[in-house]
C-alpha positions as CSV (number, residue, x, y, z in Angstrom):
1,X,52.7,-5.8,-19.0
2,X,52.5,-6.7,-15.3
3,X,50.0,-3.9,-14.7
4,X,47.8,-5.2,-17.6
5,X,48.0,-8.7,-16.3
6,X,47.1,-7.6,-12.7
7,X,44.2,-5.5,-14.1
8,X,42.8,-8.5,-16.0
9,X,43.1,-10.7,-13.0
10,X,41.3,-8.2,-10.8
11,X,38.5,-7.9,-13.4
12,X,38.1,-11.6,-13.6
13,X,37.9,-11.9,-9.8
14,X,35.4,-9.0,-9.6
15,X,33.3,-10.7,-12.3
16,X,33.3,-14.0,-10.4
17,X,32.2,-12.3,-7.2
18,X,29.3,-10.5,-9.0
19,X,28.3,-13.8,-10.7
20,X,28.2,-15.5,-7.3
21,X,26.1,-12.6,-5.9
22,X,23.7,-13.0,-8.9
23,X,23.3,-16.7,-8.3
24,X,23.0,-16.5,-4.5
25,X,19.7,-18.1,-3.5
26,X,17.2,-16.0,-1.7
27,X,16.5,-17.0,1.9
28,X,13.1,-17.2,3.7
29,X,13.8,-13.8,5.3
30,X,14.4,-12.2,1.9
31,X,11.0,-13.4,0.8
32,X,9.4,-12.1,4.0
33,X,11.0,-8.7,3.5
34,X,9.6,-8.6,-0.1
35,X,6.2,-9.4,1.3
36,X,6.4,-6.5,3.8
37,X,7.4,-4.2,1.0
38,X,4.4,-5.3,-1.1
39,X,2.1,-4.9,1.9
40,X,3.3,-1.3,2.3
41,X,2.8,-0.7,-1.5
42,X,-0.8,-1.9,-1.1
43,X,-1.4,0.7,1.6
44,X,0.3,3.5,-0.5
45,X,-2.0,2.6,-3.5
46,X,-5.0,3.0,-1.2
47,X,-3.8,6.5,-0.4
48,X,-3.3,7.2,-4.1
49,X,-6.9,6.1,-4.8
50,X,-8.2,8.3,-2.0
51,X,-6.4,11.4,-3.1
52,X,-6.8,11.0,-6.9
53,X,-3.2,11.9,-7.5
54,X,-2.2,13.2,-11.0
55,X,-0.8,10.5,-13.3
56,X,-2.5,7.9,-11.2
57,X,-3.0,5.6,-14.2
58,X,0.7,5.3,-14.9
59,X,1.4,4.5,-11.2
60,X,-1.2,1.8,-11.2
61,X,0.2,0.3,-14.4
62,X,3.6,0.0,-12.7
63,X,1.9,-1.6,-9.7
64,X,0.2,-4.1,-12.1
65,X,3.6,-5.0,-13.5
66,X,5.0,-5.5,-10.0
67,X,2.0,-7.8,-9.3
68,X,2.9,-9.9,-12.5
69,X,6.5,-10.2,-11.4
70,X,5.5,-11.2,-7.8
71,X,3.2,-13.8,-9.3
72,X,6.1,-15.1,-11.4
73,X,8.3,-15.5,-8.3
74,X,5.4,-17.1,-6.5
75,X,5.1,-19.8,-9.2
76,X,8.9,-20.5,-9.1
77,X,8.8,-20.8,-5.3
78,X,5.8,-23.1,-5.3
79,X,7.4,-25.4,-7.9
80,X,10.5,-25.6,-5.7
81,X,8.7,-26.4,-2.5
82,X,9.9,-29.6,-1.0
83,X,13.4,-29.0,-2.2
84,X,16.2,-27.2,-0.5
85,X,16.1,-23.4,-0.7
86,X,13.4,-21.1,-2.0
87,X,13.7,-21.6,-5.8
88,X,14.5,-17.9,-6.5
89,X,17.7,-15.9,-6.4
90,X,18.5,-12.9,-4.2
91,X,19.0,-10.8,-7.3
92,X,15.5,-11.5,-8.4
93,X,14.0,-10.5,-5.0
94,X,16.2,-7.4,-4.7
95,X,15.3,-6.2,-8.2
96,X,11.6,-6.4,-7.4
97,X,12.2,-4.6,-4.0
98,X,14.0,-1.8,-5.9
99,X,11.0,-1.4,-8.2
100,X,8.6,-1.4,-5.2
101,X,10.8,1.2,-3.4
102,X,10.9,3.5,-6.5
103,X,7.1,3.2,-7.0
104,X,6.4,4.0,-3.3
105,X,8.7,7.0,-3.5
106,X,6.8,8.3,-6.6
107,X,3.4,7.7,-5.0
108,X,4.6,9.5,-1.9
109,X,5.8,12.5,-3.9
110,X,2.4,12.8,-5.7
111,X,0.2,12.3,-2.7
112,X,2.2,14.3,-0.2
113,X,0.0,16.4,2.1
114,X,0.9,19.9,3.3
115,X,-0.6,19.1,6.7
116,X,1.4,17.7,9.5
117,X,3.1,14.4,8.8
118,X,2.7,13.2,12.4
119,X,0.0,10.7,13.1
120,X,-1.3,9.7,16.5
121,X,-1.9,6.0,17.1
122,X,-4.5,5.7,19.8
123,X,-4.3,3.4,22.9
124,X,-6.0,0.1,22.2
125,X,-4.6,-0.2,18.7
126,X,-3.4,-3.8,18.1
127,X,-0.2,-4.4,16.2
128,X,1.0,-7.7,14.7
129,X,4.7,-8.3,15.3
130,X,7.0,-11.1,14.0
131,X,9.8,-12.2,16.3
132,X,13.2,-11.9,14.7
133,X,14.8,-14.3,17.2
134,X,13.7,-17.3,19.2
135,X,12.8,-16.8,22.9
136,X,12.4,-19.6,25.5
137,X,11.5,-19.5,29.2
138,X,14.2,-22.2,29.7
139,X,17.0,-19.8,28.7
140,X,15.7,-16.2,28.8
141,X,16.7,-13.9,31.6
142,X,15.0,-10.8,32.9
143,X,16.1,-7.7,30.9
144,X,17.2,-9.7,27.9
145,X,16.5,-7.7,24.7
146,X,14.0,-9.0,22.1
147,X,13.8,-7.9,18.5
148,X,10.7,-8.0,16.3
149,X,9.3,-6.3,13.2
150,X,5.8,-5.0,12.4
151,X,4.1,-7.7,10.3
152,X,1.2,-5.7,8.8
153,X,0.9,-1.9,8.2
154,X,-0.9,0.1,10.8
155,X,-3.3,2.5,9.2
156,X,-4.9,5.4,10.9
157,X,-7.7,7.0,8.9
158,X,-6.3,7.3,5.3
159,X,-2.6,7.3,6.3
160,X,-0.1,4.6,7.1
161,X,1.2,5.3,10.6
162,X,3.5,2.3,11.0
163,X,4.7,0.5,7.9
164,X,5.2,-3.3,7.7
165,X,8.9,-4.1,8.5
166,X,9.3,-1.4,11.1
167,X,11.7,-2.4,13.8
168,X,10.4,-2.9,17.3
169,X,12.4,-3.8,20.3
170,X,11.5,-5.0,23.8
171,X,12.8,-6.8,26.9
172,X,12.0,-9.9,28.9
173,X,10.0,-8.7,31.9
174,X,9.6,-12.1,33.5
175,X,11.1,-15.5,32.8
176,X,10.6,-18.7,34.8
177,X,11.8,-22.1,33.6
178,X,9.5,-25.1,33.9
179,X,10.0,-27.7,36.6
180,X,9.2,-31.2,35.6
181,X,5.8,-32.2,36.9
182,X,5.6,-29.1,39.1
183,X,5.6,-25.8,37.4
184,X,4.9,-24.5,33.9
185,X,7.3,-22.2,32.1
186,X,6.3,-18.5,32.2
187,X,7.5,-15.7,29.9
188,X,6.4,-12.0,29.8
189,X,7.7,-9.8,26.9
190,X,7.2,-6.1,26.8
191,X,7.9,-4.2,23.5
192,X,8.8,-0.7,24.5
193,X,10.6,0.9,21.5
194,X,9.6,1.6,17.9
195,X,11.9,2.9,15.2
196,X,10.1,4.7,12.4
197,X,11.4,7.5,10.1
198,X,14.9,7.1,11.6
199,X,13.5,8.2,15.0
200,X,13.0,6.3,18.2
201,X,9.6,6.2,19.9
202,X,8.7,4.9,23.3
203,X,5.9,2.3,23.4
204,X,3.8,0.9,26.2
205,X,2.4,-2.5,25.0
206,X,0.9,-5.7,26.2
207,X,1.0,-9.1,24.4
208,X,-2.6,-10.2,23.8
209,X,-2.3,-13.3,21.6
210,X,0.0,-15.6,19.6
211,X,-0.4,-16.7,16.0
212,X,1.0,-19.9,14.7
213,X,0.9,-19.0,11.0
214,X,1.3,-15.5,9.6
215,X,-0.3,-16.4,6.3
216,X,-3.7,-17.0,7.9
217,X,-6.4,-14.5,8.8
218,X,-6.3,-10.9,7.5
219,X,-3.2,-11.4,5.3
220,X,-4.6,-14.5,3.5
221,X,-7.9,-12.8,2.9
222,X,-6.4,-9.6,1.5
223,X,-6.7,-9.2,-2.2
224,X,-3.7,-6.8,-2.5
225,X,-0.3,-7.5,-4.1
226,X,1.1,-8.5,-0.7
227,X,-1.2,-11.5,-0.7
228,X,0.6,-12.9,-3.8
229,X,3.8,-13.6,-1.8
230,X,2.0,-14.0,1.5
231,X,0.6,-17.4,0.5
232,X,3.9,-18.9,-0.4
233,X,5.6,-17.5,2.7
234,X,3.3,-19.7,4.8
235,X,4.4,-22.7,2.8
236,X,8.1,-21.9,3.3
237,X,7.6,-21.5,7.0
238,X,6.2,-25.0,7.5
239,X,8.7,-27.1,9.3
240,X,11.3,-24.3,9.6
241,X,10.2,-22.2,12.5
242,X,9.5,-24.8,15.1
243,X,6.3,-25.2,17.2
244,X,4.9,-22.4,19.3
245,X,4.5,-23.7,22.9
246,X,2.4,-21.5,25.2
247,X,-0.7,-19.3,25.3
248,X,-1.3,-15.8,26.6
249,X,-2.7,-15.6,30.1
250,X,-3.7,-12.6,32.1
251,X,-1.4,-9.5,32.1
252,X,0.3,-10.6,28.9
253,X,2.2,-13.5,30.4
254,X,2.7,-16.5,28.1
255,X,2.2,-19.8,29.9
256,X,3.0,-23.3,28.9
257,X,1.5,-26.5,30.3
258,X,2.8,-28.0,33.5
259,X,6.3,-29.3,33.1
260,X,6.8,-27.5,29.7
261,X,8.8,-24.4,28.8
262,X,7.4,-21.6,26.7
263,X,9.0,-21.8,23.3
264,X,8.6,-19.0,20.8
265,X,10.6,-19.7,17.7
266,X,11.9,-17.0,15.3
267,X,9.0,-16.0,13.1
268,X,6.4,-16.4,15.8
269,X,3.7,-13.8,15.3
270,X,2.5,-11.9,18.4
271,X,-0.3,-9.4,18.6
272,X,0.3,-6.5,21.0
273,X,-2.0,-3.8,22.2
274,X,-0.9,-0.2,22.8
275,X,-1.5,0.7,26.4
276,X,-0.8,4.4,25.7
277,X,-1.1,6.4,22.5
278,X,2.0,7.1,20.4
279,X,2.7,9.8,17.8
280,X,4.8,8.8,14.8
281,X,5.9,10.4,11.6
282,X,3.9,9.0,8.6
283,X,6.5,9.3,5.9
284,X,6.7,5.5,5.4
285,X,10.4,5.3,6.0
286,X,11.3,2.0,7.8
287,X,14.3,1.2,10.0
288,X,15.5,-2.3,10.6
289,X,13.4,-4.7,8.5
290,X,12.9,-2.3,5.7
291,X,15.1,0.1,3.6
292,X,18.1,0.2,5.9
293,X,18.2,-3.6,6.0
294,X,17.8,-3.6,2.2
295,X,21.0,-1.7,1.7
296,X,23.1,-3.3,4.4
297,X,22.2,-7.0,4.0
298,X,25.1,-8.0,1.8
299,X,27.6,-6.5,4.2
300,X,26.0,-8.3,7.1
301,X,26.1,-11.7,5.4
302,X,29.7,-11.4,4.1
């Protein structure tokens, strides 16, 4: 009898935990990850069109269904704007991410090339990165680590070389706090490591510009599925990420006005330029902001 009672109690507790997980609200970062997944799906669909893969119609129909579900989430988020939270649950976002992952896997298996999977990204290629942490010239120290993720997929010819969500790391090369009425704050970041297809690649980059809003420009104009969520991400970001203070000067150094410190809030979008070419695997596997993050997120939050 005691064993039965204990088993029922454990089942009730487990059910309560699952119910809480189902009701857990999605955070801004969850919506951003979904957008990255959809951006990568858009790129995969372009490859599908180019290679005329068998059963392409069925794959495109699944993509259309994903677009409809993304539109439904977009409507819920927009109706909720101005209130606390995002208006959608983590379960809803994760379910759609699962479908995107499965579709991308099926597209990949049907468009796989027998040629080398390695792609050379030439020097001069510009990559948009999103800061995963705030950085300030008032507190940063030389050699501090900086984390970012690739905002938009990098395509070379007809292949995605660097998917959106790929983890990028760097260091603070120079940091100088502002002095009131005397000196402006200075900050130089160098992103030197890329993690793609579970491998580490050395990078040589220079920051060339800062973007205040990731939903403007190329992403907003894009007609793909990623643009569905991209529009509401910009709305969610307003008032949450702080104000970018600083502009890129010569040599990739970010400068503020006299007496002000450089402030780059989490979510700031930086554009970097490759100073040297880099060869990467083009399998579409993402470390950090992508698949690994997808499976480990709940453990990190608990």
